[in-house]
C-alpha positions as CSV (number, residue, x, y, z in Angstrom):
1,M,-31.1,-1.1,-81.4
2,L,-29.6,-4.0,-83.4
3,V,-26.1,-3.7,-85.0
4,T,-24.0,-5.7,-87.3
5,A,-20.2,-5.8,-87.4
6,P,-18.8,-4.4,-90.7
7,D,-17.4,-7.8,-91.6
8,G,-20.4,-9.7,-90.4
9,S,-18.5,-11.4,-87.7
10,P,-20.4,-12.8,-84.7
11,E,-17.4,-12.1,-82.4
12,V,-15.5,-8.8,-82.0
13,L,-12.7,-7.6,-79.8
14,L,-14.2,-4.7,-77.7
15,H,-11.7,-2.3,-76.2
16,C,-13.3,-1.1,-73.0
17,C,-12.2,1.9,-71.1
18,C,-14.5,1.6,-68.1
19,A,-17.8,0.1,-67.0
20,P,-20.0,3.2,-67.3
21,C,-18.9,3.8,-70.9
22,S,-19.2,0.1,-71.8
23,G,-22.5,-1.0,-70.2
24,A,-25.0,0.0,-72.9
25,I,-22.6,-1.0,-75.8
26,I,-22.1,-4.5,-74.4
27,E,-25.8,-5.0,-73.9
28,C,-26.4,-3.8,-77.5
29,L,-23.8,-6.1,-78.9
30,V,-25.1,-9.2,-77.0
31,G,-28.6,-8.3,-77.9
32,S,-27.6,-8.2,-81.6
33,G,-26.1,-11.7,-81.5
34,I,-22.5,-10.5,-81.3
35,R,-20.3,-11.9,-78.6
36,P,-17.6,-9.3,-77.6
37,C,-14.4,-10.3,-76.0
38,I,-13.6,-7.5,-73.5
39,F,-10.1,-6.1,-73.9
40,F,-9.1,-3.9,-70.9
41,S,-6.1,-2.0,-72.1
42,N,-5.8,1.4,-70.3
43,S,-2.3,2.1,-69.2
44,N,-3.2,5.8,-69.2
45,I,-5.1,5.4,-65.9
46,F,-3.3,6.7,-62.9
47,P,-2.8,5.8,-60.1
48,R,-2.8,2.0,-60.2
49,D,-5.6,1.8,-57.6
50,E,-7.9,3.7,-60.0
51,Y,-7.0,1.3,-62.7
52,E,-7.8,-1.7,-60.5
53,L,-11.1,-0.2,-59.4
54,R,-12.2,0.3,-63.0
55,K,-11.1,-3.1,-64.0
56,R,-13.1,-4.7,-61.2
57,E,-16.2,-3.0,-62.3
58,I,-16.0,-4.1,-65.9
59,I,-15.2,-7.7,-64.8
60,R,-18.3,-7.7,-62.6
61,Y,-20.5,-6.5,-65.4
62,A,-19.0,-8.8,-68.1
63,A,-19.6,-11.8,-65.8
64,Q,-23.4,-11.2,-66.0
65,F,-23.2,-12.0,-69.7
66,G,-20.6,-14.8,-69.4
67,L,-18.1,-12.7,-71.3
68,E,-14.3,-13.0,-71.2
69,V,-12.2,-10.1,-70.0
70,V,-8.6,-9.9,-71.2
71,D,-6.5,-7.7,-68.8
72,D,-3.7,-6.2,-70.9
73,D,-0.4,-5.5,-69.2
74,Y,-0.5,-2.2,-67.2
75,D,2.5,-0.2,-68.5
76,H,2.1,3.4,-67.4
77,A,5.7,4.2,-68.0
78,A,5.4,3.1,-71.7
79,W,2.2,5.2,-72.0
80,N,3.9,8.2,-70.6
81,G,6.7,7.7,-73.1
82,C,4.1,7.7,-75.9
83,I,2.6,11.1,-75.0
84,K,5.9,12.7,-73.9
85,G,6.0,16.3,-74.9
86,R,2.2,16.5,-74.9
87,E,1.6,16.6,-71.2
88,N,0.2,20.1,-71.2
89,D,-2.0,19.7,-74.2
90,P,-5.7,20.5,-73.6
91,E,-8.3,17.8,-73.5
92,R,-9.3,16.6,-77.0
93,G,-5.9,17.8,-78.2
94,P,-3.0,15.9,-79.8
95,R,-2.2,14.1,-76.5
96,C,-5.6,12.4,-76.6
97,L,-5.0,11.2,-80.1
98,E,-1.6,9.6,-79.2
99,C,-3.2,8.0,-76.1
100,F,-6.0,6.4,-78.3
101,K,-3.4,5.2,-80.8
102,F,-1.3,3.6,-78.0
103,R,-4.3,1.7,-76.5
104,L,-6.0,0.7,-79.8
105,L,-2.8,-0.5,-81.3
106,R,-2.5,-3.0,-78.4
107,A,-6.1,-4.0,-79.1
108,A,-5.4,-4.5,-82.8
109,R,-2.3,-6.6,-82.1
110,Y,-4.2,-8.8,-79.7
111,A,-7.0,-9.2,-82.2
112,S,-4.6,-10.2,-84.9
113,A,-2.8,-12.7,-82.7
114,H,-6.0,-14.3,-81.4
115,G,-8.1,-14.7,-84.4
116,F,-10.4,-11.7,-84.1
117,T,-11.2,-9.9,-87.4
118,C,-13.0,-6.9,-86.0
119,V,-12.1,-4.3,-83.3
120,T,-14.2,-1.5,-81.8
121,T,-14.0,0.6,-78.6
122,T,-16.2,2.1,-76.0
123,L,-14.1,5.3,-76.0
124,A,-16.6,6.6,-78.6
125,S,-19.4,6.7,-76.0
126,S,-17.8,9.4,-73.8
127,R,-19.0,12.9,-74.5
128,W,-15.6,14.1,-73.3
129,K,-13.8,12.4,-76.2
130,D,-13.5,13.6,-79.8
131,L,-15.2,10.9,-82.0
132,E,-13.0,11.9,-85.0
133,Q,-9.9,11.3,-83.0
134,V,-11.1,7.9,-81.8
135,D,-12.0,6.9,-85.3
136,E,-8.6,8.1,-86.7
137,A,-6.7,6.2,-84.0
138,G,-8.7,3.0,-84.6
139,K,-8.2,3.1,-88.4
140,W,-4.5,3.7,-87.9
141,A,-4.1,0.9,-85.4
142,C,-5.9,-1.7,-87.5
143,A,-3.8,-0.7,-90.5
144,Q,-0.7,-1.7,-88.6
145,V,-1.7,-5.4,-88.5
146,D,-3.0,-8.0,-90.9
147,G,-6.6,-9.2,-91.2
148,V,-8.3,-6.8,-88.7
149,T,-11.1,-4.5,-89.6
150,W,-11.8,-1.3,-87.6
151,W,-15.5,-0.8,-86.6
152,G,-15.9,2.9,-86.2
153,R,-19.3,3.8,-84.8
154,N,-20.9,6.7,-82.8
155,W,-22.0,4.6,-79.8
156,R,-23.9,7.6,-78.4
157,K,-26.7,7.3,-80.9
158,G,-29.6,4.9,-81.2
159,G,-30.8,5.3,-77.6
160,L,-27.5,4.1,-76.2
161,Q,-26.7,7.4,-74.4
162,P,-29.8,7.4,-72.1
163,R,-29.5,3.6,-71.7
164,R,-25.9,4.3,-70.5
165,G,-27.2,6.4,-67.6
166,E,-29.9,3.8,-66.8
167,I,-27.3,1.0,-66.6
168,I,-25.0,3.1,-64.4
169,R,-27.8,3.5,-61.9
170,E,-29.0,-0.1,-62.2
171,Q,-25.6,-1.5,-61.6
172,G,-24.4,1.0,-59.1
173,F,-21.2,1.5,-61.1
174,Y,-18.3,3.5,-59.8
175,N,-18.8,6.5,-62.1
176,Q,-15.4,8.3,-62.3
177,T,-15.2,12.0,-62.9
178,F,-12.1,12.0,-65.1
179,C,-10.8,9.9,-68.0
180,G,-8.0,8.4,-65.9
181,C,-5.0,10.3,-67.4
182,E,-3.0,12.2,-64.8
183,W,-2.3,14.9,-67.3
184,S,-6.0,15.5,-68.0
185,R,-6.5,16.1,-64.3
186,R,-3.7,18.7,-64.2
187,V,-5.0,20.5,-67.2
188,R,-8.7,20.2,-66.9
189,C,-10.2,21.3,-63.6
190,R,-13.6,19.7,-63.2
191,I,-16.6,21.7,-62.3
192,M,-19.2,20.8,-59.6
193,G,-22.4,22.8,-60.2
194,A,-24.2,23.4,-56.9
195,L,-28.0,23.4,-56.6
196,N,-29.7,24.0,-53.3
197,L,-33.1,22.7,-52.4
198,T,-33.4,25.0,-49.4
199,P,-35.3,28.3,-49.2
200,D,-32.5,30.0,-47.2
201,S,-29.3,29.1,-49.0
202,F,-26.6,31.7,-48.9
203,V,-26.6,32.2,-52.7
204,A,-30.1,32.8,-54.0
205,S,-29.3,31.9,-57.6
206,S,-28.5,28.4,-56.5
207,R,-31.9,27.7,-55.1
208,V,-34.1,25.3,-57.1
209,D,-37.2,23.1,-56.6
210,A,-37.8,19.7,-58.0
211,S,-40.1,20.9,-60.8
212,D,-37.4,23.2,-62.2
213,L,-34.5,20.9,-61.5
214,P,-34.2,18.9,-64.8
215,G,-33.9,22.0,-66.9
216,R,-31.4,23.6,-64.5
217,V,-29.3,20.5,-64.5
218,L,-29.2,20.1,-68.2
219,R,-28.3,23.7,-68.7
220,M,-25.5,23.3,-66.2
221,V,-24.2,20.2,-68.0
222,D,-24.3,22.1,-71.3
223,E,-22.4,24.9,-69.8
224,G,-19.6,22.5,-68.7
225,A,-20.6,21.0,-65.3
226,D,-19.1,17.5,-64.7
227,I,-20.9,16.9,-61.4
228,I,-24.2,18.2,-60.0
229,D,-24.2,18.7,-56.2
230,L,-27.6,18.6,-54.5
231,G,-27.9,20.0,-51.0
232,A,-31.1,20.1,-48.9
233,V,-29.6,21.7,-45.7
234,S,-28.2,25.2,-45.7
235,T,-24.7,25.4,-44.1
236,R,-24.4,29.2,-44.2
237,P,-23.3,30.8,-40.9
238,G,-26.2,30.9,-38.5
239,A,-28.4,28.5,-40.5
240,P,-31.0,26.6,-38.4
241,E,-30.9,22.9,-38.0
242,V,-33.0,20.6,-40.2
243,S,-34.4,17.2,-39.3
244,L,-33.5,14.1,-41.3
245,E,-37.0,13.7,-42.6
246,Q,-37.2,17.3,-43.6
247,E,-33.9,17.0,-45.5
248,W,-35.1,13.8,-47.2
249,E,-38.5,15.5,-48.1
250,R,-36.6,18.1,-50.0
251,L,-34.0,15.8,-51.6
252,S,-36.1,12.8,-52.6
253,P,-38.2,14.5,-55.4
254,A,-35.1,16.2,-56.7
255,L,-33.2,12.9,-57.0
256,K,-36.2,11.3,-58.8
257,A,-36.3,14.2,-61.2
258,M,-32.6,14.0,-62.1
259,P,-31.9,13.4,-65.8
260,A,-30.2,10.1,-66.6
261,G,-26.5,9.9,-67.0
262,I,-25.6,12.8,-64.7
263,T,-22.9,12.4,-62.0
264,V,-24.7,13.3,-58.8
265,S,-23.2,14.5,-55.6
266,V,-25.3,14.6,-52.4
267,D,-24.3,17.3,-49.9
268,T,-25.2,15.8,-46.5
269,T,-23.7,14.7,-43.2
270,R,-26.2,11.8,-42.7
271,S,-25.5,8.3,-43.7
272,E,-29.2,7.5,-43.8
273,I,-29.7,10.1,-46.4
274,I,-26.9,8.5,-48.5
275,R,-28.5,5.1,-48.2
276,R,-31.8,6.4,-49.3
277,A,-30.2,8.4,-52.2
278,V,-28.4,5.2,-53.4
279,D,-31.7,3.3,-53.2
280,T,-33.3,6.0,-55.3
281,V,-30.8,6.8,-58.1
282,G,-27.8,4.4,-57.6
283,A,-24.2,5.5,-56.9
284,V,-23.7,9.1,-55.9
285,I,-20.7,11.1,-54.6
286,V,-21.0,11.8,-50.9
287,N,-20.2,15.5,-50.1
288,D,-19.9,15.5,-46.3
289,I,-18.8,18.9,-44.8
290,S,-18.2,17.1,-41.5
291,A,-15.8,14.4,-42.9
292,G,-17.8,11.8,-41.0
293,L,-17.6,13.4,-37.6
294,D,-21.3,14.3,-37.4
295,D,-22.4,10.7,-38.1
296,P,-20.2,7.8,-36.9
297,S,-21.7,5.5,-39.6
298,M,-21.0,7.8,-42.5
299,L,-17.5,6.5,-43.6
300,Q,-18.4,2.9,-43.3
301,T,-21.7,3.5,-45.2
302,A,-19.8,5.2,-48.0
303,A,-17.2,2.4,-48.1
304,S,-19.7,-0.4,-48.0
305,L,-21.6,1.1,-50.9
306,G,-18.4,1.8,-52.9
307,L,-19.0,5.5,-53.1
308,Q,-16.6,8.3,-53.8
309,Y,-16.4,10.7,-50.8
310,V,-15.6,14.3,-50.3
311,A,-14.1,15.1,-46.8
312,M,-14.2,18.7,-45.8
313,H,-12.5,20.5,-43.0
314,K,-14.7,22.5,-40.6
315,R,-15.1,23.3,-37.0
316,G,-18.3,23.4,-35.0
317,T,-21.7,24.0,-36.6
318,P,-23.2,26.7,-38.8
319,Q,-24.3,28.3,-35.6
320,T,-20.9,28.3,-33.9
321,M,-18.2,28.1,-36.6
322,D,-17.5,31.8,-36.9
323,S,-16.3,31.8,-33.3
324,L,-13.9,28.9,-33.8
325,T,-11.1,30.4,-35.9
326,D,-8.2,30.3,-33.5
327,Y,-5.8,27.7,-34.8
328,G,-3.0,28.5,-32.5
329,P,0.7,29.2,-33.4
330,G,0.8,26.6,-36.2
331,G,-2.0,28.4,-38.1
332,V,-4.9,27.2,-40.2
333,V,-2.8,25.2,-42.8
334,Q,-1.0,23.1,-40.3
335,A,-4.2,22.5,-38.4
336,S,-6.1,21.5,-41.5
337,K,-3.3,19.1,-42.6
338,E,-3.4,17.4,-39.2
339,Y,-7.2,17.2,-39.5
340,F,-6.8,15.3,-42.9
341,R,-4.1,13.1,-41.5
342,E,-6.5,12.0,-38.8
343,F,-9.2,11.6,-41.4
344,S,-6.9,9.4,-43.5
345,R,-6.6,7.1,-40.6
346,R,-10.3,7.0,-40.0
347,A,-11.0,6.4,-43.7
348,L,-8.5,3.5,-43.8
349,D,-10.1,1.9,-40.7
350,A,-13.5,2.2,-42.4
351,G,-12.2,0.7,-45.7
352,L,-12.8,4.0,-47.6
353,G,-10.2,4.4,-50.2
354,D,-11.7,6.8,-52.8
355,W,-11.9,10.2,-51.2
356,I,-11.5,13.9,-52.2
357,L,-10.0,16.6,-50.0
358,D,-11.9,19.9,-49.4
359,P,-10.1,22.4,-47.2
360,G,-13.4,24.0,-46.3
361,F,-13.2,27.6,-47.5
362,G,-15.5,29.8,-45.4
363,F,-16.0,27.2,-42.7
364,A,-14.5,28.4,-39.4
365,K,-12.0,30.6,-41.2
366,T,-11.4,34.3,-41.2
367,D,-10.9,36.1,-44.5
368,A,-7.1,36.1,-44.0
369,Q,-7.1,32.4,-43.2
370,N,-9.2,31.6,-46.3
371,V,-6.6,33.6,-48.4
372,E,-3.7,31.7,-46.8
373,L,-5.4,28.4,-47.5
374,L,-5.8,29.4,-51.1
375,E,-2.2,30.6,-51.5
376,R,-0.9,27.3,-50.0
377,L,-3.5,25.0,-51.6
378,R,-0.9,22.9,-53.4
379,E,0.5,21.8,-50.1
380,F,-2.6,19.6,-49.7
381,K,-1.4,17.5,-52.7
382,E,0.8,15.6,-50.2
383,F,-2.2,13.5,-49.4
384,G,-2.3,12.2,-53.0
385,R,-6.0,13.0,-53.3
386,P,-8.0,15.2,-55.7
387,V,-8.6,18.6,-54.1
388,L,-11.9,20.3,-54.2
389,A,-12.2,24.1,-53.7
390,G,-15.5,25.8,-52.9
391,V,-14.6,29.5,-53.0
392,A,-17.5,30.7,-55.1
393,D,-19.5,33.6,-53.7
394,K,-17.8,33.2,-50.3
395,R,-17.6,36.5,-48.3
396,F,-13.8,36.7,-48.5
397,T,-13.9,36.9,-52.3
398,G,-15.5,40.3,-52.1
399,G,-17.8,39.4,-55.0
400,D,-14.9,38.6,-57.4
401,T,-15.6,34.9,-57.6
402,E,-13.9,34.2,-60.9
403,R,-10.6,35.7,-59.7
404,Y,-10.6,33.3,-56.8
405,N,-11.7,30.3,-58.9
406,A,-8.7,31.1,-61.2
407,L,-6.4,31.2,-58.2
408,A,-7.8,27.9,-56.9
409,A,-7.4,26.2,-60.3
410,L,-3.8,27.5,-60.7
411,G,-3.1,26.5,-57.2
412,G,-3.8,22.8,-57.8
413,A,-7.6,22.4,-57.3
414,D,-8.9,19.4,-59.3
415,I,-12.6,20.3,-58.8
416,L,-14.3,23.7,-58.4
417,R,-17.6,23.8,-56.6
418,V,-19.5,26.7,-58.2
419,H,-22.9,28.3,-58.7
420,D,-22.3,29.9,-62.1
421,V,-21.0,27.1,-64.2
422,A,-20.7,29.0,-67.5
423,A,-18.5,31.6,-65.8
424,A,-16.3,29.0,-64.2
425,R,-15.9,27.1,-67.4
426,R,-14.8,30.3,-69.2
427,T,-12.3,31.0,-66.3
428,I,-10.8,27.5,-66.6
429,D,-10.6,27.6,-70.4
430,S,-8.8,30.9,-70.2
431,L,-6.1,29.2,-68.0
432,T,-5.5,26.2,-70.3
């Protein structure tokens, strides 16, 4: 697709939010003979490590086109002042509009001061953002300065949305699962939709084969899934062991059938499976129920590939875990915290900085221990990591999954791993 700036300029200032949203737009602009100057102004992103990671990715991609990247001052305090009083607004609500205005005004001011006559943004490529809000903020920002035209465009059309997914895979971009704003993480609990490629998974409705997978995935995404988790080994209590090659034989065709542009998580304890998955589809989230203990190479592999990693607490194997529920006088919460303190040290040694904490509901825990973990879930926030809760359809819920999903979300879970995405989305929406 070829595009032309509204003022016909061969140069534009392109406000970029992240590499995944920017890749196809930059490629399109360059292919149209327009040279964008990349303006990275995203003081909404928190924590600072997340900001720096996203900035590194856009610098890496821009360098392939010989493009300049301007790193605007990171001023999270000023951004928080801008949205003060809007912290609890829902996604796509008034807080988002104020956020867009803050960032795009800085872009418009930079454009005016440095001779650019046209400004546009990659914010309009994200399906999580309201295009009308982005356009309203851009028009307002450019009206505050002299000589700058706002280029409002739906950058999801013209084949750019599927191309976006292709570039993410080709480049192996870090593909974040939230916009960056700490308040969006508090209000909007993300959903990981679980699909199992095994004939004996605990939840029959989650079973799928590669031929049916694209339709199931797209339906889950339409229902509100942010991440699709693929597992090829059953971890239910008493499940038999599966060889590496059998696991890959199940997983490989499913990965190849995944629709483009979907954030994929691979549920495995084997680093070789992760290497093969990345070779097949690009960056994935590693969902490791053993937190690297079952494969000494796992943490270093995830770190070297720049992958986000889910570390879960468990004891033993699916064959033995139900007999390993004695946590001594300190109890399950204290023991789990110590487990993650030790994991933090191992992750640091391996160079793994981007990880998610999963307390491991249903893994080597009695019903009472699972309930205690849920009631004290917010205590795991002390690690400063997103918390994933997989309570769906576990025995201790007694069949009332949505009640326990709600308790997890209210208790501080950032991600819910579920089988019924539509039901989980309704639950979360009812809480916000």
